[in-house]
ZALUM-944358 format. One record per residue: residue number from 1; residue in one letter; chain; x, z, y of N, C-alpha, C in turn. Coordinates in nm, 4 decimals. Layout:
N
<gumar><resi>NUM</resi><resn>a</resn><chain>A</chain><n_px>X</n_px><n_pz>Z</n_pz><n_py>Y</n_py><ca_px>X</ca_px><ca_pz>Z</ca_pz><ca_py>Y</ca_py><c_px>X</c_px><c_pz>Z</c_pz><c_py>Y</c_py></gumar>
...
***
This chain:
80
<gumar><resi>1</resi><resn>x</resn><chain>A</chain><n_px>10.6648</n_px><n_pz>11.9477</n_pz><n_py>11.9346</n_py><ca_px>10.7046</ca_px><ca_pz>11.8087</ca_pz><ca_py>11.9259</ca_py><c_px>10.7164</c_px><c_pz>11.7691</c_pz><c_py>11.7791</c_py></gumar>
<gumar><resi>2</resi><resn>x</resn><chain>A</chain><n_px>10.6599</n_px><n_pz>11.6564</n_pz><n_py>11.7456</n_py><ca_px>10.6644</ca_px><ca_pz>11.6053</ca_pz><ca_py>11.6091</ca_py><c_px>10.7802</c_px><c_pz>11.5083</c_pz><c_py>11.5907</c_py></gumar>
<gumar><resi>3</resi><resn>x</resn><chain>A</chain><n_px>10.8293</n_px><n_pz>11.4947</n_pz><n_py>11.4682</n_py><ca_px>10.9343</ca_px><ca_pz>11.3957</ca_pz><ca_py>11.4418</ca_py><c_px>10.8779</c_px><c_pz>11.2554</c_pz><c_py>11.4523</c_py></gumar>
<gumar><resi>4</resi><resn>x</resn><chain>A</chain><n_px>10.9644</n_px><n_pz>11.1610</n_pz><n_py>11.4842</n_py><ca_px>10.9255</ca_px><ca_pz>11.0216</ca_pz><ca_py>11.5021</ca_py><c_px>10.9481</c_px><c_pz>10.9431</c_pz><c_py>11.3738</c_py></gumar>
<gumar><resi>5</resi><resn>x</resn><chain>A</chain><n_px>10.8442</n_px><n_pz>10.8710</n_pz><n_py>11.3315</n_py><ca_px>10.8538</ca_px><ca_pz>10.7788</ca_pz><ca_py>11.2185</ca_py><c_px>10.8339</c_px><c_pz>10.6388</c_pz><c_py>11.2739</c_py></gumar>
<gumar><resi>6</resi><resn>x</resn><chain>A</chain><n_px>10.9328</n_px><n_pz>10.5508</n_pz><n_py>11.2525</n_py><ca_px>10.9254</ca_px><ca_pz>10.4133</ca_pz><ca_py>11.3002</ca_py><c_px>10.9048</c_px><c_pz>10.3208</c_pz><c_py>11.1810</c_py></gumar>
<gumar><resi>7</resi><resn>x</resn><chain>A</chain><n_px>10.8097</n_px><n_pz>10.2273</n_pz><n_py>11.1963</n_py><ca_px>10.7722</ca_px><ca_pz>10.1384</ca_pz><ca_py>11.0869</ca_py><c_px>10.7729</c_px><c_pz>9.9930</c_pz><c_py>11.1328</c_py></gumar>
<gumar><resi>8</resi><resn>x</resn><chain>A</chain><n_px>10.8050</n_px><n_pz>9.9061</n_pz><n_py>11.0410</n_py><ca_px>10.7965</ca_px><ca_pz>9.7618</ca_pz><ca_py>11.0630</ca_py><c_px>10.6594</c_px><c_pz>9.7145</c_pz><c_py>11.0135</c_py></gumar>
<gumar><resi>9</resi><resn>x</resn><chain>A</chain><n_px>10.5857</n_px><n_pz>9.6422</n_pz><n_py>11.0971</n_py><ca_px>10.4533</ca_px><ca_pz>9.5940</ca_pz><ca_py>11.0575</ca_py><c_px>10.4592</c_px><c_pz>9.5081</c_pz><c_py>10.9309</c_py></gumar>
<gumar><resi>10</resi><resn>x</resn><chain>A</chain><n_px>10.5629</n_px><n_pz>9.4285</n_pz><n_py>10.9183</n_py><ca_px>10.5765</ca_px><ca_pz>9.3424</ca_pz><ca_py>10.8012</ca_py><c_px>10.5940</c_px><c_pz>9.4257</c_pz><c_py>10.6748</c_py></gumar>
<gumar><resi>11</resi><resn>x</resn><chain>A</chain><n_px>10.6702</n_px><n_pz>9.5333</n_pz><n_py>10.6860</n_py><ca_px>10.6926</ca_px><ca_pz>9.6209</ca_pz><ca_py>10.5728</ca_py><c_px>10.5652</c_px><c_pz>9.6965</c_pz><c_py>10.5379</c_py></gumar>
<gumar><resi>12</resi><resn>x</resn><chain>A</chain><n_px>10.4934</n_px><n_pz>9.7417</n_pz><n_py>10.6385</n_py><ca_px>10.3669</ca_px><ca_pz>9.8103</ca_pz><ca_py>10.6144</ca_py><c_px>10.2678</c_px><c_pz>9.7189</c_pz><c_py>10.5427</c_py></gumar>
<gumar><resi>13</resi><resn>x</resn><chain>A</chain><n_px>10.2690</n_px><n_pz>9.5926</n_pz><n_py>10.5776</n_py><ca_px>10.1782</ca_px><ca_pz>9.4966</ca_pz><ca_py>10.5155</ca_py><c_px>10.2087</c_px><c_pz>9.4769</c_pz><c_py>10.3670</c_py></gumar>
<gumar><resi>14</resi><resn>x</resn><chain>A</chain><n_px>10.3280</n_px><n_pz>9.5179</n_pz><n_py>10.3248</n_py><ca_px>10.3669</ca_px><ca_pz>9.5066</ca_pz><ca_py>10.1839</ca_py><c_px>10.3236</c_px><c_pz>9.6269</c_pz><c_py>10.1018</c_py></gumar>
<gumar><resi>15</resi><resn>x</resn><chain>A</chain><n_px>10.2431</n_px><n_pz>9.7142</n_pz><n_py>10.1599</n_py><ca_px>10.1932</ca_px><ca_pz>9.8309</ca_pz><ca_py>10.0877</ca_py><c_px>10.2212</c_px><c_pz>9.9624</c_pz><c_py>10.1558</c_py></gumar>
<gumar><resi>16</resi><resn>x</resn><chain>A</chain><n_px>10.3070</n_px><n_pz>9.9611</n_pz><n_py>10.2546</n_py><ca_px>10.3444</ca_px><ca_pz>10.0837</ca_pz><ca_py>10.3219</ca_py><c_px>10.2368</c_px><c_pz>10.1432</c_pz><c_py>10.4109</c_py></gumar>
<gumar><resi>17</resi><resn>x</resn><chain>A</chain><n_px>10.1269</n_px><n_pz>10.0703</n_pz><n_py>10.4301</n_py><ca_px>10.0203</ca_px><ca_pz>10.1214</ca_pz><ca_py>10.5173</ca_py><c_px>9.9578</c_px><c_pz>10.2494</c_pz><c_py>10.4645</c_py></gumar>
<gumar><resi>18</resi><resn>x</resn><chain>A</chain><n_px>9.9838</n_px><n_pz>10.2824</n_pz><n_py>10.3387</n_py><ca_px>9.9333</ca_px><ca_pz>10.4065</ca_pz><ca_py>10.2795</ca_py><c_px>9.9775</c_px><c_pz>10.5280</c_pz><c_py>10.3605</c_py></gumar>
<gumar><resi>19</resi><resn>x</resn><chain>A</chain><n_px>10.0964</n_px><n_pz>10.5220</n_pz><n_py>10.4193</n_py><ca_px>10.1452</ca_px><ca_pz>10.6359</ca_pz><ca_py>10.4970</ca_py><c_px>10.0622</c_px><c_pz>10.6588</c_pz><c_py>10.6221</c_py></gumar>
<gumar><resi>20</resi><resn>x</resn><chain>A</chain><n_px>10.0007</n_px><n_pz>10.5542</n_pz><n_py>10.6749</n_py><ca_px>9.9211</ca_px><ca_pz>10.5678</ca_pz><ca_py>10.7973</ca_py><c_px>9.7920</c_px><c_pz>10.6455</c_pz><c_py>10.7752</c_py></gumar>
<gumar><resi>21</resi><resn>x</resn><chain>A</chain><n_px>9.7465</n_px><n_pz>10.6504</n_pz><n_py>10.6501</n_py><ca_px>9.6209</ca_px><ca_pz>10.7195</ca_pz><ca_py>10.6210</ca_py><c_px>9.6414</c_px><c_pz>10.8561</c_pz><c_py>10.5562</c_py></gumar>
<gumar><resi>22</resi><resn>x</resn><chain>A</chain><n_px>9.7653</n_px><n_pz>10.8980</n_pz><n_py>10.5441</n_py><ca_px>9.7914</ca_px><ca_pz>11.0289</ca_pz><ca_py>10.4842</ca_py><c_px>9.7725</c_px><c_pz>11.1375</c_pz><c_py>10.5893</c_py></gumar>
<gumar><resi>23</resi><resn>x</resn><chain>A</chain><n_px>9.6801</n_px><n_pz>11.2322</n_pz><n_py>10.5671</n_py><ca_px>9.6516</ca_px><ca_pz>11.3353</ca_pz><ca_py>10.6682</ca_py><c_px>9.7726</c_px><c_pz>11.4213</c_pz><c_py>10.7051</c_py></gumar>
<gumar><resi>24</resi><resn>x</resn><chain>A</chain><n_px>9.8548</n_px><n_pz>11.4587</n_pz><n_py>10.6077</n_py><ca_px>9.9715</ca_px><ca_pz>11.5433</ca_pz><ca_py>10.6367</ca_py><c_px>10.0700</c_px><c_pz>11.4706</c_pz><c_py>10.7266</c_py></gumar>
<gumar><resi>25</resi><resn>x</resn><chain>A</chain><n_px>10.0973</n_px><n_pz>11.3444</n_pz><n_py>10.6950</n_py><ca_px>10.1909</ca_px><ca_pz>11.2663</ca_pz><ca_py>10.7760</ca_py><c_px>10.1321</c_px><c_pz>11.2425</c_pz><c_py>10.9146</c_py></gumar>
<gumar><resi>26</resi><resn>x</resn><chain>A</chain><n_px>10.0046</n_px><n_pz>11.2090</n_pz><n_py>10.9192</n_py><ca_px>9.9383</ca_px><ca_pz>11.1810</ca_pz><ca_py>11.0466</ca_py><c_px>9.9402</c_px><c_pz>11.3025</c_pz><c_py>11.1397</c_py></gumar>
<gumar><resi>27</resi><resn>x</resn><chain>A</chain><n_px>9.9174</n_px><n_pz>11.4214</n_pz><n_py>11.0858</n_py><ca_px>9.9106</ca_px><ca_pz>11.5428</ca_pz><ca_py>11.1668</ca_py><c_px>10.0475</c_px><c_pz>11.5961</c_pz><c_py>11.2078</c_py></gumar>
<gumar><resi>28</resi><resn>x</resn><chain>A</chain><n_px>10.1505</n_px><n_pz>11.5644</n_pz><n_py>11.1304</n_py><ca_px>10.2810</ca_px><ca_pz>11.6275</ca_pz><ca_py>11.1519</ca_py><c_px>10.3903</c_px><c_pz>11.5332</c_pz><c_py>11.2004</c_py></gumar>
<gumar><resi>29</resi><resn>x</resn><chain>A</chain><n_px>10.3534</n_px><n_pz>11.4140</n_pz><n_py>11.2426</n_py><ca_px>10.4538</ca_px><ca_pz>11.3202</ca_pz><ca_py>11.2923</ca_py><c_px>10.3928</c_px><c_pz>11.2279</c_pz><c_py>11.3963</c_py></gumar>
<gumar><resi>30</resi><resn>x</resn><chain>A</chain><n_px>10.4790</n_px><n_pz>11.1622</n_pz><n_py>11.4694</n_py><ca_px>10.4386</ca_px><ca_pz>11.0564</ca_pz><ca_py>11.5617</ca_py><c_px>10.4850</c_px><c_pz>10.9257</c_pz><c_py>11.4986</c_py></gumar>
<gumar><resi>31</resi><resn>x</resn><chain>A</chain><n_px>10.3912</n_px><n_pz>10.8336</n_pz><n_py>11.4781</n_py><ca_px>10.4221</ca_px><ca_pz>10.7076</ca_pz><ca_py>11.4113</ca_py><c_px>10.4175</c_px><c_pz>10.5934</c_pz><c_py>11.5122</c_py></gumar>
<gumar><resi>32</resi><resn>x</resn><chain>A</chain><n_px>10.5249</n_px><n_pz>10.5146</n_pz><n_py>11.5133</n_py><ca_px>10.5340</ca_px><ca_pz>10.3972</ca_pz><ca_py>11.5989</ca_py><c_px>10.5573</c_px><c_pz>10.2770</c_pz><c_py>11.5084</c_py></gumar>
<gumar><resi>33</resi><resn>x</resn><chain>A</chain><n_px>10.4817</n_px><n_pz>10.1701</n_pz><n_py>11.5318</n_py><ca_px>10.5029</ca_px><ca_pz>10.0478</ca_pz><ca_py>11.4547</ca_py><c_px>10.5580</c_px><c_pz>9.9394</c_pz><c_py>11.5462</c_py></gumar>
<gumar><resi>34</resi><resn>x</resn><chain>A</chain><n_px>10.6459</n_px><n_pz>9.8610</n_pz><n_py>11.4909</n_py><ca_px>10.7059</ca_px><ca_pz>9.7476</ca_pz><ca_py>11.5618</ca_py><c_px>10.6762</c_px><c_pz>9.6211</c_pz><c_py>11.4844</c_py></gumar>
<gumar><resi>35</resi><resn>x</resn><chain>A</chain><n_px>10.6701</n_px><n_pz>9.5087</n_pz><n_py>11.5532</n_py><ca_px>10.6464</ca_px><ca_pz>9.3827</ca_pz><ca_py>11.4832</ca_py><c_px>10.7650</c_px><c_pz>9.3484</c_pz><c_py>11.3936</c_py></gumar>
<gumar><resi>36</resi><resn>x</resn><chain>A</chain><n_px>10.8850</n_px><n_pz>9.3873</n_pz><n_py>11.4346</n_py><ca_px>11.0053</ca_px><ca_pz>9.3674</ca_pz><ca_py>11.3532</ca_py><c_px>11.1096</c_px><c_pz>9.4686</c_pz><c_py>11.3965</c_py></gumar>
<gumar><resi>37</resi><resn>x</resn><chain>A</chain><n_px>11.1811</n_px><n_pz>9.5229</n_pz><n_py>11.2989</n_py><ca_px>11.2863</ca_px><ca_pz>9.6206</ca_pz><ca_py>11.3282</ca_py><c_px>11.4257</c_px><c_pz>9.5648</c_pz><c_py>11.2980</c_py></gumar>
<gumar><resi>38</resi><resn>x</resn><chain>A</chain><n_px>11.4348</n_px><n_pz>9.4331</n_pz><n_py>11.2755</n_py><ca_px>11.5623</ca_px><ca_pz>9.3676</ca_pz><ca_py>11.2469</ca_py><c_px>11.6323</c_px><c_pz>9.4262</c_pz><c_py>11.1248</c_py></gumar>
<gumar><resi>39</resi><resn>x</resn><chain>A</chain><n_px>11.5541</n_px><n_pz>9.4644</n_pz><n_py>11.0260</n_py><ca_px>11.6048</ca_px><ca_pz>9.5143</ca_pz><ca_py>10.8978</ca_py><c_px>11.5498</c_px><c_pz>9.4249</c_pz><c_py>10.7868</c_py></gumar>
<gumar><resi>40</resi><resn>x</resn><chain>A</chain><n_px>11.5554</n_px><n_pz>9.2938</n_pz><n_py>10.8089</n_py><ca_px>11.4868</ca_px><ca_pz>9.1975</ca_pz><ca_py>10.7224</ca_py><c_px>11.5324</c_px><c_pz>9.2030</c_pz><c_py>10.5768</c_py></gumar>
<gumar><resi>41</resi><resn>x</resn><chain>A</chain><n_px>11.6612</n_px><n_pz>9.2217</n_pz><n_py>10.5522</n_py><ca_px>11.7099</ca_px><ca_pz>9.2281</ca_pz><ca_py>10.4145</ca_py><c_px>11.6503</c_px><c_pz>9.3506</c_pz><c_py>10.3452</c_py></gumar>
<gumar><resi>42</resi><resn>x</resn><chain>A</chain><n_px>11.6574</n_px><n_pz>9.4654</n_pz><n_py>10.4097</n_py><ca_px>11.6000</ca_px><ca_pz>9.5876</ca_pz><ca_py>10.3538</ca_py><c_px>11.4488</c_px><c_pz>9.5730</c_pz><c_py>10.3384</c_py></gumar>
<gumar><resi>43</resi><resn>x</resn><chain>A</chain><n_px>11.3840</n_px><n_pz>9.5172</n_pz><n_py>10.4386</n_py><ca_px>11.2389</ca_px><ca_pz>9.4999</ca_pz><ca_py>10.4385</ca_py><c_px>11.1941</c_px><c_pz>9.4134</c_pz><c_py>10.3201</c_py></gumar>
<gumar><resi>44</resi><resn>x</resn><chain>A</chain><n_px>11.2729</n_px><n_pz>9.3133</n_pz><n_py>10.2875</n_py><ca_px>11.2391</ca_px><ca_pz>9.2253</ca_pz><ca_py>10.1750</ca_py><c_px>11.2613</c_px><c_pz>9.2937</c_pz><c_py>10.0407</c_py></gumar>
<gumar><resi>45</resi><resn>x</resn><chain>A</chain><n_px>11.3451</n_px><n_pz>9.3972</n_pz><n_py>10.0375</n_py><ca_px>11.3803</ca_px><ca_pz>9.4630</ca_pz><ca_py>9.9120</ca_py><c_px>11.2912</c_px><c_pz>9.5804</c_pz><c_py>9.8760</c_py></gumar>
<gumar><resi>46</resi><resn>x</resn><chain>A</chain><n_px>11.2495</n_px><n_pz>9.6585</n_pz><n_py>9.9755</n_py><ca_px>11.1789</ca_px><ca_pz>9.7827</ca_pz><ca_py>9.9464</ca_py><c_px>11.0966</c_px><c_pz>9.8267</c_pz><c_py>10.0662</c_py></gumar>
<gumar><resi>47</resi><resn>x</resn><chain>A</chain><n_px>11.0119</n_px><n_pz>9.9235</n_pz><n_py>10.0442</n_py><ca_px>10.9370</ca_px><ca_pz>9.9854</ca_pz><ca_py>10.1529</ca_py><c_px>11.0276</c_px><c_pz>10.0865</c_pz><c_py>10.2213</c_py></gumar>
<gumar><resi>48</resi><resn>x</resn><chain>A</chain><n_px>11.0223</n_px><n_pz>10.0926</n_pz><n_py>10.3549</n_py><ca_px>11.1076</ca_px><ca_pz>10.1864</ca_pz><ca_py>10.4270</ca_py><c_px>11.0460</c_px><c_pz>10.2227</c_pz><c_py>10.5609</c_py></gumar>
<gumar><resi>49</resi><resn>x</resn><chain>A</chain><n_px>11.0916</n_px><n_pz>10.3342</n_pz><n_py>10.6145</n_py><ca_px>11.0644</ca_px><ca_pz>10.3751</ca_pz><ca_py>10.7522</ca_py><c_px>11.1922</c_px><c_pz>10.4362</c_pz><c_py>10.8066</c_py></gumar>
<gumar><resi>50</resi><resn>x</resn><chain>A</chain><n_px>11.1977</n_px><n_pz>10.4505</n_pz><n_py>10.9369</n_py><ca_px>11.3029</ca_px><ca_pz>10.5308</ca_pz><ca_py>10.9986</ca_py><c_px>11.2394</c_px><c_pz>10.6633</c_pz><c_py>11.0372</c_py></gumar>
<gumar><resi>51</resi><resn>x</resn><chain>A</chain><n_px>11.2947</n_px><n_pz>10.7701</n_pz><n_py>10.9874</n_py><ca_px>11.2479</ca_px><ca_pz>10.9052</ca_pz><ca_py>11.0165</ca_py><c_px>11.3533</c_px><c_pz>10.9720</c_pz><c_py>11.1018</c_py></gumar>
<gumar><resi>52</resi><resn>x</resn><chain>A</chain><n_px>11.3225</n_px><n_pz>10.9903</n_pz><n_py>11.2292</n_py><ca_px>11.4202</ca_px><ca_pz>11.0464</ca_pz><ca_py>11.3225</ca_py><c_px>11.5520</c_px><c_pz>10.9688</c_pz><c_py>11.3147</c_py></gumar>
<gumar><resi>53</resi><resn>x</resn><chain>A</chain><n_px>11.5409</n_px><n_pz>10.8368</n_pz><n_py>11.3009</n_py><ca_px>11.6574</ca_px><ca_pz>10.7489</ca_pz><ca_py>11.3007</ca_py><c_px>11.7235</c_px><c_pz>10.7285</c_pz><c_py>11.1659</c_py></gumar>
<gumar><resi>54</resi><resn>x</resn><chain>A</chain><n_px>11.6790</n_px><n_pz>10.7997</n_pz><n_py>11.0624</n_py><ca_px>11.7377</ca_px><ca_pz>10.7853</ca_pz><ca_py>10.9295</ca_py><c_px>11.6404</c_px><c_pz>10.7138</c_pz><c_py>10.8367</c_py></gumar>
<gumar><resi>55</resi><resn>x</resn><chain>A</chain><n_px>11.6938</n_px><n_pz>10.6259</n_pz><n_py>10.7550</n_py><ca_px>11.6094</ca_px><ca_pz>10.5495</ca_pz><ca_py>10.6629</ca_py><c_px>11.5540</c_px><c_pz>10.6368</c_pz><c_py>10.5514</c_py></gumar>
<gumar><resi>56</resi><resn>x</resn><chain>A</chain><n_px>11.4267</n_px><n_pz>10.6151</n_pz><n_py>10.5261</n_py><ca_px>11.3621</ca_px><ca_pz>10.6713</ca_pz><ca_py>10.4078</ca_py><c_px>11.3013</c_px><c_pz>10.5532</c_pz><c_py>10.3353</c_py></gumar>
<gumar><resi>57</resi><resn>x</resn><chain>A</chain><n_px>11.3294</n_px><n_pz>10.5430</n_pz><n_py>10.2054</n_py><ca_px>11.2786</ca_px><ca_pz>10.4301</ca_pz><ca_py>10.1285</ca_py><c_px>11.1916</c_px><c_pz>10.4802</c_pz><c_py>10.0136</c_py></gumar>
<gumar><resi>58</resi><resn>x</resn><chain>A</chain><n_px>11.1156</n_px><n_pz>10.3883</n_pz><n_py>9.9583</n_py><ca_px>11.0337</ca_px><ca_pz>10.4165</ca_pz><ca_py>9.8413</ca_py><c_px>11.0044</c_px><c_pz>10.2877</c_pz><c_py>9.7688</c_py></gumar>
<gumar><resi>59</resi><resn>x</resn><chain>A</chain><n_px>11.0211</n_px><n_pz>10.2879</n_pz><n_py>9.6392</n_py><ca_px>10.9969</ca_px><ca_pz>10.1668</ca_pz><ca_py>9.5611</ca_py><c_px>10.8487</c_px><c_pz>10.1317</c_pz><c_py>9.5548</c_py></gumar>
<gumar><resi>60</resi><resn>x</resn><chain>A</chain><n_px>10.7627</n_px><n_pz>10.2323</n_pz><n_py>9.5720</n_py><ca_px>10.6186</ca_px><ca_pz>10.2107</ca_pz><ca_py>9.5747</ca_py><c_px>10.5637</c_px><c_pz>10.2801</c_pz><c_py>9.6997</c_py></gumar>
<gumar><resi>61</resi><resn>x</resn><chain>A</chain><n_px>10.4441</n_px><n_pz>10.2436</n_pz><n_py>9.7431</n_py><ca_px>10.3856</ca_px><ca_pz>10.3135</ca_pz><ca_py>9.8573</ca_py><c_px>10.3739</c_px><c_pz>10.4640</c_pz><c_py>9.8330</c_py></gumar>
<gumar><resi>62</resi><resn>x</resn><chain>A</chain><n_px>10.3390</n_px><n_pz>10.5030</n_pz><n_py>9.7117</n_py><ca_px>10.3252</ca_px><ca_pz>10.6444</ca_pz><ca_py>9.6787</ca_py><c_px>10.4588</c_px><c_pz>10.7181</c_pz><c_py>9.6887</c_py></gumar>
<gumar><resi>63</resi><resn>x</resn><chain>A</chain><n_px>10.5657</n_px><n_pz>10.6554</n_pz><n_py>9.6417</n_py><ca_px>10.6990</ca_px><ca_pz>10.7169</ca_pz><ca_py>9.6517</ca_py><c_px>10.7446</c_px><c_pz>10.7256</c_pz><c_py>9.7971</c_py></gumar>
<gumar><resi>64</resi><resn>x</resn><chain>A</chain><n_px>10.7131</n_px><n_pz>10.6243</n_pz><n_py>9.8763</n_py><ca_px>10.7481</ca_px><ca_pz>10.6292</ca_pz><ca_py>10.0179</ca_py><c_px>10.6784</c_px><c_pz>10.7469</c_pz><c_py>10.0852</c_py></gumar>
<gumar><resi>65</resi><resn>x</resn><chain>A</chain><n_px>10.5491</n_px><n_pz>10.7619</n_pz><n_py>10.0603</n_py><ca_px>10.4738</ca_px><ca_pz>10.8734</ca_pz><ca_py>10.1184</ca_py><c_px>10.5321</c_px><c_pz>11.0067</c_pz><c_py>10.0728</c_py></gumar>
<gumar><resi>66</resi><resn>x</resn><chain>A</chain><n_px>10.5631</n_px><n_pz>11.0183</n_pz><n_py>9.9452</n_py><ca_px>10.6215</ca_px><ca_pz>11.1417</ca_pz><ca_py>9.8920</ca_py><c_px>10.7551</c_px><c_pz>11.1733</c_pz><c_py>9.9593</c_py></gumar>
<gumar><resi>67</resi><resn>x</resn><chain>A</chain><n_px>10.8397</n_px><n_pz>11.0714</n_pz><n_py>9.9769</n_py><ca_px>10.9704</ca_px><ca_pz>11.0914</ca_pz><ca_py>10.0393</ca_py><c_px>10.9569</c_px><c_pz>11.1284</c_pz><c_py>10.1871</c_py></gumar>
<gumar><resi>68</resi><resn>x</resn><chain>A</chain><n_px>10.8586</n_px><n_pz>11.0704</n_pz><n_py>10.2545</n_py><ca_px>10.8345</ca_px><ca_pz>11.1054</ca_pz><ca_py>10.3949</ca_py><c_px>10.7873</c_px><c_pz>11.2499</c_pz><c_py>10.4049</c_py></gumar>
<gumar><resi>69</resi><resn>x</resn><chain>A</chain><n_px>10.6987</n_px><n_pz>11.2906</n_pz><n_py>10.3154</n_py><ca_px>10.6499</ca_px><ca_pz>11.4291</ca_pz><ca_py>10.3169</ca_py><c_px>10.7648</c_px><c_pz>11.5267</c_pz><c_py>10.2948</c_py></gumar>
<gumar><resi>70</resi><resn>x</resn><chain>A</chain><n_px>10.8551</n_px><n_pz>11.4953</n_pz><n_py>10.2036</n_py><ca_px>10.9714</ca_px><ca_pz>11.5823</ca_pz><ca_py>10.1800</ca_py><c_px>11.0566</c_px><c_pz>11.5928</c_pz><c_py>10.3057</c_py></gumar>
<gumar><resi>71</resi><resn>x</resn><chain>A</chain><n_px>11.0763</n_px><n_pz>11.4807</n_pz><n_py>10.3731</n_py><ca_px>11.1555</ca_px><ca_pz>11.4812</ca_pz><ca_py>10.4960</ca_py><c_px>11.0850</c_px><c_pz>11.5609</c_pz><c_py>10.6049</c_py></gumar>
<gumar><resi>72</resi><resn>x</resn><chain>A</chain><n_px>10.9532</n_px><n_pz>11.5503</n_pz><n_py>10.6133</n_py><ca_px>10.8766</ca_px><ca_pz>11.6264</ca_pz><ca_py>10.7115</ca_py><c_px>10.8889</c_px><c_pz>11.7770</c_pz><c_py>10.6883</c_py></gumar>
<gumar><resi>73</resi><resn>x</resn><chain>A</chain><n_px>10.8755</n_px><n_pz>11.8186</n_pz><n_py>10.5633</n_py><ca_px>10.8863</ca_px><ca_pz>11.9601</ca_pz><ca_py>10.5308</ca_py><c_px>11.0275</c_px><c_pz>12.0110</c_pz><c_py>10.5642</c_py></gumar>
<gumar><resi>74</resi><resn>x</resn><chain>A</chain><n_px>11.1285</n_px><n_pz>11.9343</n_pz><n_py>10.5275</n_py><ca_px>11.2667</ca_px><ca_pz>11.9743</ca_pz><ca_py>10.5582</ca_py><c_px>11.2880</c_px><c_pz>11.9827</c_pz><c_py>10.7090</c_py></gumar>
<gumar><resi>75</resi><resn>x</resn><chain>A</chain><n_px>11.2340</n_px><n_pz>11.8874</n_pz><n_py>10.7836</n_py><ca_px>11.2456</ca_px><ca_pz>11.8877</ca_pz><ca_py>10.9292</ca_py><c_px>11.1779</c_px><c_pz>12.0095</c_pz><c_py>10.9878</c_py></gumar>
<gumar><resi>76</resi><resn>x</resn><chain>A</chain><n_px>11.0589</n_px><n_pz>12.0409</n_pz><n_py>10.9393</n_py><ca_px>10.9842</ca_px><ca_pz>12.1571</ca_pz><ca_py>10.9887</ca_py><c_px>11.0595</c_px><c_pz>12.2873</c_pz><c_py>10.9613</c_py></gumar>
<gumar><resi>77</resi><resn>x</resn><chain>A</chain><n_px>11.1199</n_px><n_pz>12.2971</n_pz><n_py>10.8418</n_py><ca_px>11.1959</ca_px><ca_pz>12.4174</ca_pz><ca_py>10.8074</ca_py><c_px>11.3194</c_px><c_pz>12.4302</c_pz><c_py>10.8969</c_py></gumar>
<gumar><resi>78</resi><resn>x</resn><chain>A</chain><n_px>11.3832</n_px><n_pz>12.3172</n_pz><n_py>10.9234</n_py><ca_px>11.5041</ca_px><ca_pz>12.3184</ca_pz><ca_py>11.0070</ca_py><c_px>11.4716</c_px><c_pz>12.3530</c_pz><c_py>11.1524</c_py></gumar>
<gumar><resi>79</resi><resn>x</resn><chain>A</chain><n_px>11.3603</n_px><n_pz>12.3031</n_pz><n_py>11.2011</n_py><ca_px>11.3223</ca_px><ca_pz>12.3249</ca_pz><ca_py>11.3413</ca_py><c_px>11.2506</c_px><c_pz>12.4575</c_pz><c_py>11.3637</c_py></gumar>
<gumar><resi>80</resi><resn>x</resn><chain>A</chain><n_px>11.2098</n_px><n_pz>12.5186</n_pz><n_py>11.2525</n_py><ca_px>11.1458</ca_px><ca_pz>12.6488</ca_pz><ca_py>11.2620</ca_py><c_px>11.0044</c_px><c_pz>12.6376</c_pz><c_py>11.3034</c_py></gumar>
***
């Protein structure tokens, strides 16, 4: 079972779509997109996803992808 990454379509349109094309993230997680996640203030401020229910943010698309990868590796180590 892969960890769940939840994304807001509006946030992805601001540059976060880079995570959808990353092979490591694609292979090691399940990604769900919603039209809105009711996090409008956060969405307007920065790029973010929910990773297993916890927020991961990144000031740039590259930082968001990097932070998601770190969370994925930590999750994999914890789950064995």
